[in-house]
Short mmCIF file of the C-alpha atoms (twelve columns), coordinates in Angstrom:
data_MODEL
# 
_entry.id   MODEL 
# 
loop_
_atom_site.group_PDB 
_atom_site.id 
_atom_site.type_symbol 
_atom_site.label_atom_id 
_atom_site.label_alt_id 
_atom_site.label_comp_id 
_atom_site.label_asym_id 
_atom_site.label_seq_id 
_atom_site.Cartn_x 
_atom_site.Cartn_y 
_atom_site.Cartn_z 
_atom_site.pdbx_PDB_model_num 
ATOM 1   C CA . UNK A 1   -27.310 20.515  16.297  1 
ATOM 2   C CA . UNK A 2   -25.814 17.437  17.931  1 
ATOM 3   C CA . UNK A 3   -27.627 16.688  21.183  1 
ATOM 4   C CA . UNK A 4   -24.814 14.832  22.949  1 
ATOM 5   C CA . UNK A 5   -21.441 16.306  21.929  1 
ATOM 6   C CA . UNK A 6   -18.334 15.596  23.958  1 
ATOM 7   C CA . UNK A 7   -16.625 18.591  25.581  1 
ATOM 8   C CA . UNK A 8   -13.081 18.213  24.257  1 
ATOM 9   C CA . UNK A 9   -11.730 20.595  26.878  1 
ATOM 10  C CA . UNK A 10  -12.812 18.178  29.606  1 
ATOM 11  C CA . UNK A 11  -10.700 15.344  28.181  1 
ATOM 12  C CA . UNK A 12  -7.237  14.438  29.428  1 
ATOM 13  C CA . UNK A 13  -6.492  11.099  27.806  1 
ATOM 14  C CA . UNK A 14  -7.990  9.289   24.808  1 
ATOM 15  C CA . UNK A 15  -7.489  5.722   23.619  1 
ATOM 16  C CA . UNK A 16  -7.910  5.007   19.894  1 
ATOM 17  C CA . UNK A 17  -8.048  1.312   18.984  1 
ATOM 18  C CA . UNK A 18  -7.458  -0.078  15.496  1 
ATOM 19  C CA . UNK A 19  -6.922  -3.823  15.601  1 
ATOM 20  C CA . UNK A 20  -6.521  -4.494  11.901  1 
ATOM 21  C CA . UNK A 21  -3.764  -4.749  9.276   1 
ATOM 22  C CA . UNK A 22  -0.974  -2.290  8.459   1 
ATOM 23  C CA . UNK A 23  -2.853  -0.304  5.830   1 
ATOM 24  C CA . UNK A 24  -5.932  -0.057  8.041   1 
ATOM 25  C CA . UNK A 25  -3.856  1.420   10.857  1 
ATOM 26  C CA . UNK A 26  -2.296  4.001   8.544   1 
ATOM 27  C CA . UNK A 27  -5.734  5.017   7.260   1 
ATOM 28  C CA . UNK A 28  -6.705  5.711   10.880  1 
ATOM 29  C CA . UNK A 29  -3.844  8.204   11.349  1 
ATOM 30  C CA . UNK A 30  -6.017  11.260  10.514  1 
ATOM 31  C CA . UNK A 31  -8.128  10.513  13.597  1 
ATOM 32  C CA . UNK A 32  -5.082  11.214  15.760  1 
ATOM 33  C CA . UNK A 33  -3.945  14.339  13.907  1 
ATOM 34  C CA . UNK A 34  -7.416  15.864  13.669  1 
ATOM 35  C CA . UNK A 35  -8.196  15.241  17.343  1 
ATOM 36  C CA . UNK A 36  -4.814  16.638  18.396  1 
ATOM 37  C CA . UNK A 37  -5.336  19.737  16.242  1 
ATOM 38  C CA . UNK A 38  -8.696  20.455  17.916  1 
ATOM 39  C CA . UNK A 39  -7.633  19.412  21.435  1 
ATOM 40  C CA . UNK A 40  -3.838  19.945  21.673  1 
ATOM 41  C CA . UNK A 41  -3.866  19.427  25.448  1 
ATOM 42  C CA . UNK A 42  -5.100  15.816  25.138  1 
ATOM 43  C CA . UNK A 43  -2.829  12.769  25.294  1 
ATOM 44  C CA . UNK A 44  -3.872  10.293  22.599  1 
ATOM 45  C CA . UNK A 45  -2.786  6.660   22.915  1 
ATOM 46  C CA . UNK A 46  -3.098  3.955   20.269  1 
ATOM 47  C CA . UNK A 47  -3.951  0.296   20.770  1 
ATOM 48  C CA . UNK A 48  -2.959  -1.761  17.727  1 
ATOM 49  C CA . UNK A 49  -1.517  -5.156  16.912  1 
ATOM 50  C CA . UNK A 50  2.159   -5.059  17.845  1 
ATOM 51  C CA . UNK A 51  3.412   -5.752  14.311  1 
ATOM 52  C CA . UNK A 52  1.514   -2.723  12.961  1 
ATOM 53  C CA . UNK A 53  2.964   -0.264  15.512  1 
ATOM 54  C CA . UNK A 54  5.515   1.199   13.009  1 
ATOM 55  C CA . UNK A 55  2.600   2.707   11.088  1 
ATOM 56  C CA . UNK A 56  2.062   5.153   13.981  1 
ATOM 57  C CA . UNK A 57  5.458   5.325   15.693  1 
ATOM 58  C CA . UNK A 58  7.021   8.823   15.721  1 
ATOM 59  C CA . UNK A 59  3.628   10.320  14.839  1 
ATOM 60  C CA . UNK A 60  3.608   13.608  16.783  1 
ATOM 61  C CA . UNK A 61  -0.101  13.252  17.572  1 
ATOM 62  C CA . UNK A 62  0.354   9.874   19.286  1 
ATOM 63  C CA . UNK A 63  1.447   9.821   22.922  1 
ATOM 64  C CA . UNK A 64  1.853   6.091   23.466  1 
ATOM 65  C CA . UNK A 65  1.433   2.959   21.378  1 
ATOM 66  C CA . UNK A 66  0.239   -0.157  23.158  1 
ATOM 67  C CA . UNK A 67  0.448   -3.427  21.283  1 
ATOM 68  C CA . UNK A 68  -1.579  -6.612  21.253  1 
ATOM 69  C CA . UNK A 69  0.651   -9.510  20.222  1 
ATOM 70  C CA . UNK A 70  -1.033  -11.837 17.741  1 
ATOM 71  C CA . UNK A 71  1.163   -14.598 19.156  1 
ATOM 72  C CA . UNK A 72  -0.550  -14.516 22.542  1 
ATOM 73  C CA . UNK A 73  -3.063  -17.079 21.287  1 
ATOM 74  C CA . UNK A 74  -0.290  -19.651 20.888  1 
ATOM 75  C CA . UNK A 75  0.987   -19.273 24.454  1 
ATOM 76  C CA . UNK A 76  -1.583  -21.502 26.102  1 
ATOM 77  C CA . UNK A 77  -4.468  -20.194 28.144  1 
ATOM 78  C CA . UNK A 78  -2.457  -19.503 31.325  1 
ATOM 79  C CA . UNK A 79  0.251   -17.416 29.667  1 
ATOM 80  C CA . UNK A 80  -2.263  -15.762 27.353  1 
ATOM 81  C CA . UNK A 81  -4.424  -14.777 30.317  1 
ATOM 82  C CA . UNK A 82  -1.348  -13.336 32.060  1 
ATOM 83  C CA . UNK A 83  -0.425  -11.296 28.986  1 
ATOM 84  C CA . UNK A 84  -3.993  -10.040 28.586  1 
ATOM 85  C CA . UNK A 85  -4.225  -9.121  32.277  1 
ATOM 86  C CA . UNK A 86  -0.931  -7.220  32.135  1 
ATOM 87  C CA . UNK A 87  -2.108  -5.289  29.067  1 
ATOM 88  C CA . UNK A 88  -5.428  -4.470  30.734  1 
ATOM 89  C CA . UNK A 89  -3.691  -3.167  33.837  1 
ATOM 90  C CA . UNK A 90  -1.449  -0.995  31.684  1 
ATOM 91  C CA . UNK A 91  -4.492  0.481   29.971  1 
ATOM 92  C CA . UNK A 92  -6.315  1.008   33.256  1 
ATOM 93  C CA . UNK A 93  -3.364  2.951   34.629  1 
ATOM 94  C CA . UNK A 94  -3.867  5.560   31.901  1 
ATOM 95  C CA . UNK A 95  -7.394  6.413   33.149  1 
ATOM 96  C CA . UNK A 96  -8.935  7.289   29.785  1 
ATOM 97  C CA . UNK A 97  -11.772 9.768   29.413  1 
ATOM 98  C CA . UNK A 98  -12.674 8.714   25.866  1 
ATOM 99  C CA . UNK A 99  -12.360 5.464   23.916  1 
ATOM 100 C CA . UNK A 100 -12.574 5.565   20.107  1 
ATOM 101 C CA . UNK A 101 -12.930 2.073   18.662  1 
ATOM 102 C CA . UNK A 102 -12.345 1.892   14.891  1 
ATOM 103 C CA . UNK A 103 -13.117 -1.716  14.008  1 
ATOM 104 C CA . UNK A 104 -15.628 -4.447  14.667  1 
ATOM 105 C CA . UNK A 105 -13.216 -6.301  16.962  1 
ATOM 106 C CA . UNK A 106 -15.044 -7.339  20.169  1 
ATOM 107 C CA . UNK A 107 -12.064 -6.263  22.265  1 
ATOM 108 C CA . UNK A 108 -13.209 -2.668  21.876  1 
ATOM 109 C CA . UNK A 109 -16.574 -3.353  23.478  1 
ATOM 110 C CA . UNK A 110 -14.918 -5.205  26.344  1 
ATOM 111 C CA . UNK A 111 -12.514 -2.319  26.892  1 
ATOM 112 C CA . UNK A 112 -15.366 0.185   26.892  1 
ATOM 113 C CA . UNK A 113 -16.843 -1.804  29.778  1 
ATOM 114 C CA . UNK A 114 -13.645 -2.706  31.650  1 
ATOM 115 C CA . UNK A 115 -11.840 0.647   31.399  1 
ATOM 116 C CA . UNK A 116 -14.904 2.716   32.235  1 
ATOM 117 C CA . UNK A 117 -14.205 5.882   30.195  1 
ATOM 118 C CA . UNK A 118 -16.777 8.648   30.446  1 
ATOM 119 C CA . UNK A 119 -17.323 8.457   26.703  1 
ATOM 120 C CA . UNK A 120 -16.854 5.709   24.148  1 
ATOM 121 C CA . UNK A 121 -17.631 5.694   20.427  1 
ATOM 122 C CA . UNK A 122 -17.837 2.967   17.781  1 
ATOM 123 C CA . UNK A 123 -19.630 2.164   14.542  1 
ATOM 124 C CA . UNK A 124 -23.186 0.869   14.635  1 
ATOM 125 C CA . UNK A 125 -22.570 -2.232  12.546  1 
ATOM 126 C CA . UNK A 126 -25.719 -3.592  10.849  1 
ATOM 127 C CA . UNK A 127 -25.411 -6.980  12.553  1 
ATOM 128 C CA . UNK A 128 -24.267 -5.626  15.906  1 
ATOM 129 C CA . UNK A 129 -25.983 -7.213  18.852  1 
ATOM 130 C CA . UNK A 130 -27.529 -5.395  21.775  1 
ATOM 131 C CA . UNK A 131 -24.440 -6.153  23.887  1 
ATOM 132 C CA . UNK A 132 -22.246 -4.244  21.412  1 
ATOM 133 C CA . UNK A 133 -24.600 -1.290  21.175  1 
ATOM 134 C CA . UNK A 134 -24.954 -0.962  24.926  1 
ATOM 135 C CA . UNK A 135 -21.173 -0.986  25.392  1 
ATOM 136 C CA . UNK A 136 -20.663 2.484   23.911  1 
ATOM 137 C CA . UNK A 137 -22.023 5.903   24.778  1 
ATOM 138 C CA . UNK A 138 -21.957 7.057   21.135  1 
ATOM 139 C CA . UNK A 139 -22.608 5.047   17.958  1 
ATOM 140 C CA . UNK A 140 -22.155 6.348   14.426  1 
ATOM 141 C CA . UNK A 141 -23.781 4.938   11.263  1 
ATOM 142 C CA . UNK A 142 -21.915 3.256   8.434   1 
ATOM 143 C CA . UNK A 143 -22.642 4.302   4.829   1 
ATOM 144 C CA . UNK A 144 -25.476 2.335   3.281   1 
ATOM 145 C CA . UNK A 145 -24.138 2.544   -0.285  1 
ATOM 146 C CA . UNK A 146 -20.608 1.341   0.526   1 
ATOM 147 C CA . UNK A 147 -18.979 4.214   -1.354  1 
ATOM 148 C CA . UNK A 148 -17.382 6.132   1.501   1 
ATOM 149 C CA . UNK A 149 -13.614 6.103   1.906   1 
ATOM 150 C CA . UNK A 150 -12.286 4.323   4.976   1 
ATOM 151 C CA . UNK A 151 -10.532 7.512   6.110   1 
ATOM 152 C CA . UNK A 152 -13.871 9.325   6.217   1 
ATOM 153 C CA . UNK A 153 -15.502 6.367   7.966   1 
ATOM 154 C CA . UNK A 154 -12.825 6.569   10.660  1 
ATOM 155 C CA . UNK A 155 -13.315 10.317  10.987  1 
ATOM 156 C CA . UNK A 156 -17.047 9.748   11.429  1 
ATOM 157 C CA . UNK A 157 -16.165 8.659   14.972  1 
ATOM 158 C CA . UNK A 158 -15.033 12.222  15.646  1 
ATOM 159 C CA . UNK A 159 -18.018 13.743  13.879  1 
ATOM 160 C CA . UNK A 160 -20.291 11.689  16.112  1 
ATOM 161 C CA . UNK A 161 -18.923 13.387  19.220  1 
ATOM 162 C CA . UNK A 162 -19.214 16.864  17.725  1 
ATOM 163 C CA . UNK A 163 -15.809 17.432  16.091  1 
ATOM 164 C CA . UNK A 164 -15.928 18.469  12.436  1 
ATOM 165 C CA . UNK A 165 -12.626 17.819  10.631  1 
ATOM 166 C CA . UNK A 166 -11.455 20.604  8.349   1 
ATOM 167 C CA . UNK A 167 -11.039 19.802  4.678   1 
ATOM 168 C CA . UNK A 168 -7.254  20.191  4.850   1 
ATOM 169 C CA . UNK A 169 -6.776  18.336  8.139   1 
ATOM 170 C CA . UNK A 170 -7.434  14.815  6.894   1 
ATOM 171 C CA . UNK A 171 -4.089  13.789  5.424   1 
ATOM 172 C CA . UNK A 172 -2.369  10.513  6.256   1 
ATOM 173 C CA . UNK A 173 0.660   10.669  8.538   1 
ATOM 174 C CA . UNK A 174 3.599   8.282   8.315   1 
ATOM 175 C CA . UNK A 175 7.042   9.187   9.671   1 
ATOM 176 C CA . UNK A 176 9.995   7.188   8.254   1 
ATOM 177 C CA . UNK A 177 12.490  8.848   10.605  1 
ATOM 178 C CA . UNK A 178 16.057  10.070  10.100  1 
ATOM 179 C CA . UNK A 179 17.679  6.662   10.467  1 
ATOM 180 C CA . UNK A 180 15.534  5.035   7.777   1 
ATOM 181 C CA . UNK A 181 16.081  8.019   5.496   1 
ATOM 182 C CA . UNK A 182 19.845  7.783   5.913   1 
ATOM 183 C CA . UNK A 183 19.842  4.023   5.315   1 
ATOM 184 C CA . UNK A 184 17.792  4.359   2.141   1 
ATOM 185 C CA . UNK A 185 19.982  7.157   0.810   1 
ATOM 186 C CA . UNK A 186 23.015  4.902   1.305   1 
ATOM 187 C CA . UNK A 187 21.240  2.023   -0.440  1 
ATOM 188 C CA . UNK A 188 20.246  4.238   -3.374  1 
ATOM 189 C CA . UNK A 189 23.829  5.438   -3.704  1 
ATOM 190 C CA . UNK A 190 25.025  1.833   -3.986  1 
ATOM 191 C CA . UNK A 191 22.416  1.258   -6.697  1 
ATOM 192 C CA . UNK A 192 23.525  4.355   -8.588  1 
ATOM 193 C CA . UNK A 193 20.217  6.109   -8.019  1 
ATOM 194 C CA . UNK A 194 19.474  9.661   -6.937  1 
ATOM 195 C CA . UNK A 195 16.540  10.970  -4.946  1 
ATOM 196 C CA . UNK A 196 13.681  11.613  -7.366  1 
ATOM 197 C CA . UNK A 197 15.394  9.582   -10.055 1 
ATOM 198 C CA . UNK A 198 13.361  6.379   -10.056 1 
ATOM 199 C CA . UNK A 199 9.894   4.804   -10.115 1 
ATOM 200 C CA . UNK A 200 8.991   2.647   -7.129  1 
ATOM 201 C CA . UNK A 201 7.080   -0.508  -8.069  1 
ATOM 202 C CA . UNK A 202 5.571   -2.782  -5.406  1 
ATOM 203 C CA . UNK A 203 3.632   -5.412  -7.382  1 
ATOM 204 C CA . UNK A 204 2.854   -7.849  -4.577  1 
ATOM 205 C CA . UNK A 205 0.421   -8.183  -1.708  1 
ATOM 206 C CA . UNK A 206 0.125   -10.598 1.189   1 
ATOM 207 C CA . UNK A 207 -3.209  -11.479 -0.438  1 
ATOM 208 C CA . UNK A 208 -2.658  -13.481 -3.625  1 
ATOM 209 C CA . UNK A 209 -5.986  -12.405 -5.110  1 
ATOM 210 C CA . UNK A 210 -4.752  -8.780  -5.119  1 
ATOM 211 C CA . UNK A 211 -1.589  -9.513  -7.141  1 
ATOM 212 C CA . UNK A 212 -1.050  -8.645  -10.792 1 
ATOM 213 C CA . UNK A 213 0.481   -11.453 -12.927 1 
ATOM 214 C CA . UNK A 214 4.278   -11.719 -12.948 1 
ATOM 215 C CA . UNK A 215 4.446   -11.710 -16.745 1 
ATOM 216 C CA . UNK A 216 2.618   -8.383  -17.007 1 
ATOM 217 C CA . UNK A 217 4.691   -6.872  -14.216 1 
ATOM 218 C CA . UNK A 218 7.869   -7.891  -16.021 1 
ATOM 219 C CA . UNK A 219 6.606   -6.366  -19.269 1 
ATOM 220 C CA . UNK A 220 5.772   -3.130  -17.461 1 
ATOM 221 C CA . UNK A 221 9.292   -2.951  -16.006 1 
ATOM 222 C CA . UNK A 222 10.862  -3.504  -19.430 1 
ATOM 223 C CA . UNK A 223 8.664   -0.877  -21.102 1 
ATOM 224 C CA . UNK A 224 9.257   1.726   -18.383 1 
ATOM 225 C CA . UNK A 225 13.004  1.229   -18.570 1 
ATOM 226 C CA . UNK A 226 12.895  1.372   -22.362 1 
ATOM 227 C CA . UNK A 227 11.454  4.873   -21.863 1 
ATOM 228 C CA . UNK A 228 14.545  5.818   -19.864 1 
ATOM 229 C CA . UNK A 229 13.035  5.355   -16.404 1 
ATOM 230 C CA . UNK A 230 14.848  3.527   -13.605 1 
ATOM 231 C CA . UNK A 231 12.614  1.101   -11.699 1 
ATOM 232 C CA . UNK A 232 13.115  0.021   -8.088  1 
ATOM 233 C CA . UNK A 233 11.059  -3.040  -7.141  1 
ATOM 234 C CA . UNK A 234 10.189  -3.911  -3.545  1 
ATOM 235 C CA . UNK A 235 8.345   -6.703  -1.774  1 
ATOM 236 C CA . UNK A 236 7.751   -7.603  1.844   1 
ATOM 237 C CA . UNK A 237 9.904   -10.320 3.450   1 
ATOM 238 C CA . UNK A 238 6.999   -12.694 2.958   1 
ATOM 239 C CA . UNK A 239 7.386   -16.055 1.200   1 
ATOM 240 C CA . UNK A 240 4.482   -15.484 -1.191  1 
ATOM 241 C CA . UNK A 241 5.575   -11.983 -2.183  1 
ATOM 242 C CA . UNK A 242 9.155   -13.120 -2.692  1 
ATOM 243 C CA . UNK A 243 7.973   -15.992 -4.887  1 
ATOM 244 C CA . UNK A 244 6.230   -13.497 -7.150  1 
ATOM 245 C CA . UNK A 245 9.421   -11.439 -7.380  1 
ATOM 246 C CA . UNK A 246 11.404  -14.572 -8.223  1 
ATOM 247 C CA . UNK A 247 9.077   -15.220 -11.178 1 
ATOM 248 C CA . UNK A 248 9.362   -11.602 -12.311 1 
ATOM 249 C CA . UNK A 249 13.177  -11.836 -12.326 1 
ATOM 250 C CA . UNK A 250 13.033  -14.768 -14.756 1 
ATOM 251 C CA . UNK A 251 10.804  -12.825 -17.148 1 
ATOM 252 C CA . UNK A 252 12.351  -9.350  -17.394 1 
ATOM 253 C CA . UNK A 253 14.817  -8.587  -20.150 1 
ATOM 254 C CA . UNK A 254 16.323  -5.472  -18.554 1 
ATOM 255 C CA . UNK A 255 17.973  -5.481  -15.103 1 
ATOM 256 C CA . UNK A 256 16.161  -3.516  -12.419 1 
ATOM 257 C CA . UNK A 257 16.982  -2.400  -8.877  1 
ATOM 258 C CA . UNK A 258 15.668  -5.158  -6.631  1 
ATOM 259 C CA . UNK A 259 15.242  -4.425  -2.907  1 
ATOM 260 C CA . UNK A 260 12.597  -7.069  -2.277  1 
ATOM 261 C CA . UNK A 261 12.622  -8.494  1.233   1 
ATOM 262 C CA . UNK A 262 15.297  -6.018  2.375   1 
ATOM 263 C CA . UNK A 263 13.293  -3.085  3.734   1 
ATOM 264 C CA . UNK A 264 11.573  -2.299  6.998   1 
ATOM 265 C CA . UNK A 265 8.295   -0.398  6.863   1 
ATOM 266 C CA . UNK A 266 10.134  2.808   7.783   1 
ATOM 267 C CA . UNK A 267 12.678  2.242   5.009   1 
ATOM 268 C CA . UNK A 268 9.855   1.533   2.580   1 
ATOM 269 C CA . UNK A 269 8.381   4.938   3.428   1 
ATOM 270 C CA . UNK A 270 11.721  6.666   2.880   1 
ATOM 271 C CA . UNK A 271 12.176  4.872   -0.445  1 
ATOM 272 C CA . UNK A 272 8.756   5.803   -1.795  1 
ATOM 273 C CA . UNK A 273 8.989   9.410   -0.541  1 
ATOM 274 C CA . UNK A 274 11.928  10.006  -2.865  1 
ATOM 275 C CA . UNK A 275 10.378  8.281   -5.900  1 
ATOM 276 C CA . UNK A 276 9.036   10.059  -8.964  1 
ATOM 277 C CA . UNK A 277 6.046   7.732   -8.957  1 
ATOM 278 C CA . UNK A 278 4.673   4.724   -7.108  1 
ATOM 279 C CA . UNK A 279 2.971   1.842   -8.922  1 
ATOM 280 C CA . UNK A 280 1.288   -0.990  -7.039  1 
ATOM 281 C CA . UNK A 281 -1.825  -2.908  -6.141  1 
ATOM 282 C CA . UNK A 282 -4.241  -2.190  -3.293  1 
ATOM 283 C CA . UNK A 283 -1.896  -2.737  -0.345  1 
ATOM 284 C CA . UNK A 284 -0.234  -1.023  2.615   1 
ATOM 285 C CA . UNK A 285 2.738   0.200   0.499   1 
ATOM 286 C CA . UNK A 286 0.265   2.020   -1.761  1 
ATOM 287 C CA . UNK A 287 -1.173  3.832   1.278   1 
ATOM 288 C CA . UNK A 288 2.344   4.624   2.530   1 
ATOM 289 C CA . UNK A 289 3.112   6.205   -0.848  1 
ATOM 290 C CA . UNK A 290 -0.003  8.360   -0.534  1 
ATOM 291 C CA . UNK A 291 1.058   9.383   2.970   1 
ATOM 292 C CA . UNK A 292 4.441   10.413  1.562   1 
ATOM 293 C CA . UNK A 293 2.791   12.571  -1.104  1 
ATOM 294 C CA . UNK A 294 4.177   10.499  -3.973  1 
ATOM 295 C CA . UNK A 295 1.928   10.263  -7.064  1 
ATOM 296 C CA . UNK A 296 0.318   6.816   -7.212  1 
ATOM 297 C CA . UNK A 297 -0.842  4.444   -9.924  1 
ATOM 298 C CA . UNK A 298 -3.028  1.883   -8.156  1 
ATOM 299 C CA . UNK A 299 -4.324  -1.357  -9.683  1 
ATOM 300 C CA . UNK A 300 -7.667  -2.416  -8.259  1 
ATOM 301 C CA . UNK A 301 -9.520  -5.681  -8.684  1 
ATOM 302 C CA . UNK A 302 -11.901 -7.243  -6.143  1 
ATOM 303 C CA . UNK A 303 -11.460 -4.406  -3.627  1 
ATOM 304 C CA . UNK A 304 -13.127 -1.045  -4.155  1 
ATOM 305 C CA . UNK A 305 -11.282 2.174   -4.896  1 
ATOM 306 C CA . UNK A 306 -14.166 4.166   -3.395  1 
ATOM 307 C CA . UNK A 307 -13.207 2.732   0.004   1 
ATOM 308 C CA . UNK A 308 -9.494  2.065   -0.367  1 
ATOM 309 C CA . UNK A 309 -8.174  4.332   -3.117  1 
ATOM 310 C CA . UNK A 310 -5.053  6.528   -2.776  1 
ATOM 311 C CA . UNK A 311 -5.925  9.287   -0.306  1 
ATOM 312 C CA . UNK A 312 -5.314  12.990  -1.012  1 
ATOM 313 C CA . UNK A 313 -2.499  12.513  -3.512  1 
ATOM 314 C CA . UNK A 314 -2.307  12.801  -7.329  1 
ATOM 315 C CA . UNK A 315 -3.223  9.361   -8.589  1 
ATOM 316 C CA . UNK A 316 -4.698  7.182   -11.275 1 
ATOM 317 C CA . UNK A 317 -6.740  4.066   -10.558 1 
ATOM 318 C CA . UNK A 318 -6.512  1.289   -13.143 1 
ATOM 319 C CA . UNK A 319 -9.502  -1.039  -12.893 1 
ATOM 320 C CA . UNK A 320 -11.607 -3.186  -15.191 1 
ATOM 321 C CA . UNK A 321 -15.264 -2.732  -16.104 1 
ATOM 322 C CA . UNK A 322 -16.303 -6.161  -14.823 1 
ATOM 323 C CA . UNK A 323 -19.870 -5.781  -13.619 1 
ATOM 324 C CA . UNK A 324 -19.171 -7.949  -10.557 1 
ATOM 325 C CA . UNK A 325 -16.463 -5.769  -9.055  1 
ATOM 326 C CA . UNK A 326 -15.750 -4.864  -6.380  1 
ATOM 327 C CA . UNK A 327 -16.818 -8.204  -4.962  1 
ATOM 328 C CA . UNK A 328 -14.357 -8.542  -2.087  1 
ATOM 329 C CA . UNK A 329 -13.929 -12.244 -2.828  1 
ATOM 330 C CA . UNK A 330 -10.727 -14.241 -2.446  1 
ATOM 331 C CA . UNK A 331 -10.362 -14.528 -6.206  1 
ATOM 332 C CA . UNK A 332 -13.007 -15.629 -8.711  1 
ATOM 333 C CA . UNK A 333 -14.831 -18.580 -7.215  1 
ATOM 334 C CA . UNK A 334 -12.434 -18.476 -4.268  1 
ATOM 335 C CA . UNK A 335 -9.628  -19.575 -6.590  1 
ATOM 336 C CA . UNK A 336 -7.095  -16.920 -5.485  1 
ATOM 337 C CA . UNK A 337 -6.968  -15.355 -8.974  1 
ATOM 338 C CA . UNK A 338 -9.097  -12.266 -9.681  1 
ATOM 339 C CA . UNK A 339 -9.908  -12.019 -13.380 1 
ATOM 340 C CA . UNK A 340 -10.815 -8.341  -13.063 1 
ATOM 341 C CA . UNK A 341 -7.225  -7.705  -11.967 1 
ATOM 342 C CA . UNK A 342 -5.275  -10.303 -13.942 1 
ATOM 343 C CA . UNK A 343 -6.766  -9.093  -17.246 1 
ATOM 344 C CA . UNK A 344 -5.738  -5.455  -16.776 1 
ATOM 345 C CA . UNK A 345 -3.532  -4.614  -19.772 1 
ATOM 346 C CA . UNK A 346 0.022   -3.360  -19.408 1 
ATOM 347 C CA . UNK A 347 -0.809  -0.511  -21.776 1 
ATOM 348 C CA . UNK A 348 -3.427  0.877   -19.373 1 
ATOM 349 C CA . UNK A 349 -0.963  0.902   -16.477 1 
ATOM 350 C CA . UNK A 350 1.738   2.453   -18.655 1 
ATOM 351 C CA . UNK A 351 -0.644  5.173   -19.848 1 
ATOM 352 C CA . UNK A 352 -1.619  5.966   -16.260 1 
ATOM 353 C CA . UNK A 353 2.039   6.209   -15.273 1 
ATOM 354 C CA . UNK A 354 2.885   8.506   -18.173 1 
ATOM 355 C CA . UNK A 355 0.028   10.841  -17.232 1 
ATOM 356 C CA . UNK A 356 1.534   11.360  -13.762 1 
ATOM 357 C CA . UNK A 357 5.239   11.474  -14.545 1 
ATOM 358 C CA . UNK A 358 6.732   14.964  -14.612 1 
ATOM 359 C CA . UNK A 359 7.424   16.094  -18.136 1 
# 
């Protein structure tokens, strides 16, 4: 029996911090829903980077979203200090009883000290210094074998304070909203597509070493459409992702529905919710597809599917048998190209897709 559980009934407000990228924030969403299910009276706030806020907005388990602007660092030390002080005062006004810090960012340790919650919980990172460890009332261990999904690692913060998540409580939560749904339905109508009548392909990532080659992506599109499938291709409004899509356009022999650079995150969720299948690399759109309950074919290279694979959704992972993976490196030798990913054959991805498509 846990010696130092937290009495959930004594809590009024909780702050959950996840200062990471979009996909990381989405994979933290079960922490909010599980805690709310076990303590419905509690207000649960989120502290995230401002650009990742859409991953949690409209989530019924989240009371408020407070954002840290990555651009504060470029303001100069006076304006940055003013922005930081204003944010701290806003957090202090909420008078939190519990802080749950879900990354190694030092801001969490500072907040545990400056906000003074009765309880605070974070991971006991192997290289954490004494200052970090003494900042929190509860520390939870990280898996030693590296084969625990990030969702479960996040939920370990709740287990550490005595809350045991139910098996069916751990799903991802992403809410596109009515406006995004309506906008996507209009867009699909203009493309001549019906809900459930297309495959959603998102071949790009902000990280070049996670991208599949343009030539193979183009071949996959042609072969899927030769089977009678309609393919909708998306990409973020990011220069590198759009460059990959530009190369794909020059290589395909059959026209496809191209919405690259045109969608918000909410619209992306609405698009993938209505797809027959999602195909993509390890990226935030893949996790959004899982949150929407859309079957997923995920291509993995240097990152590990044990940690980052599609969560609680029918899926197939396509990965190589390279003995060095998952290495987590920025491409082989730091060269931005991951051989374990670039060598994945089109036939393997096509076979995975066919195994998930409704017959």
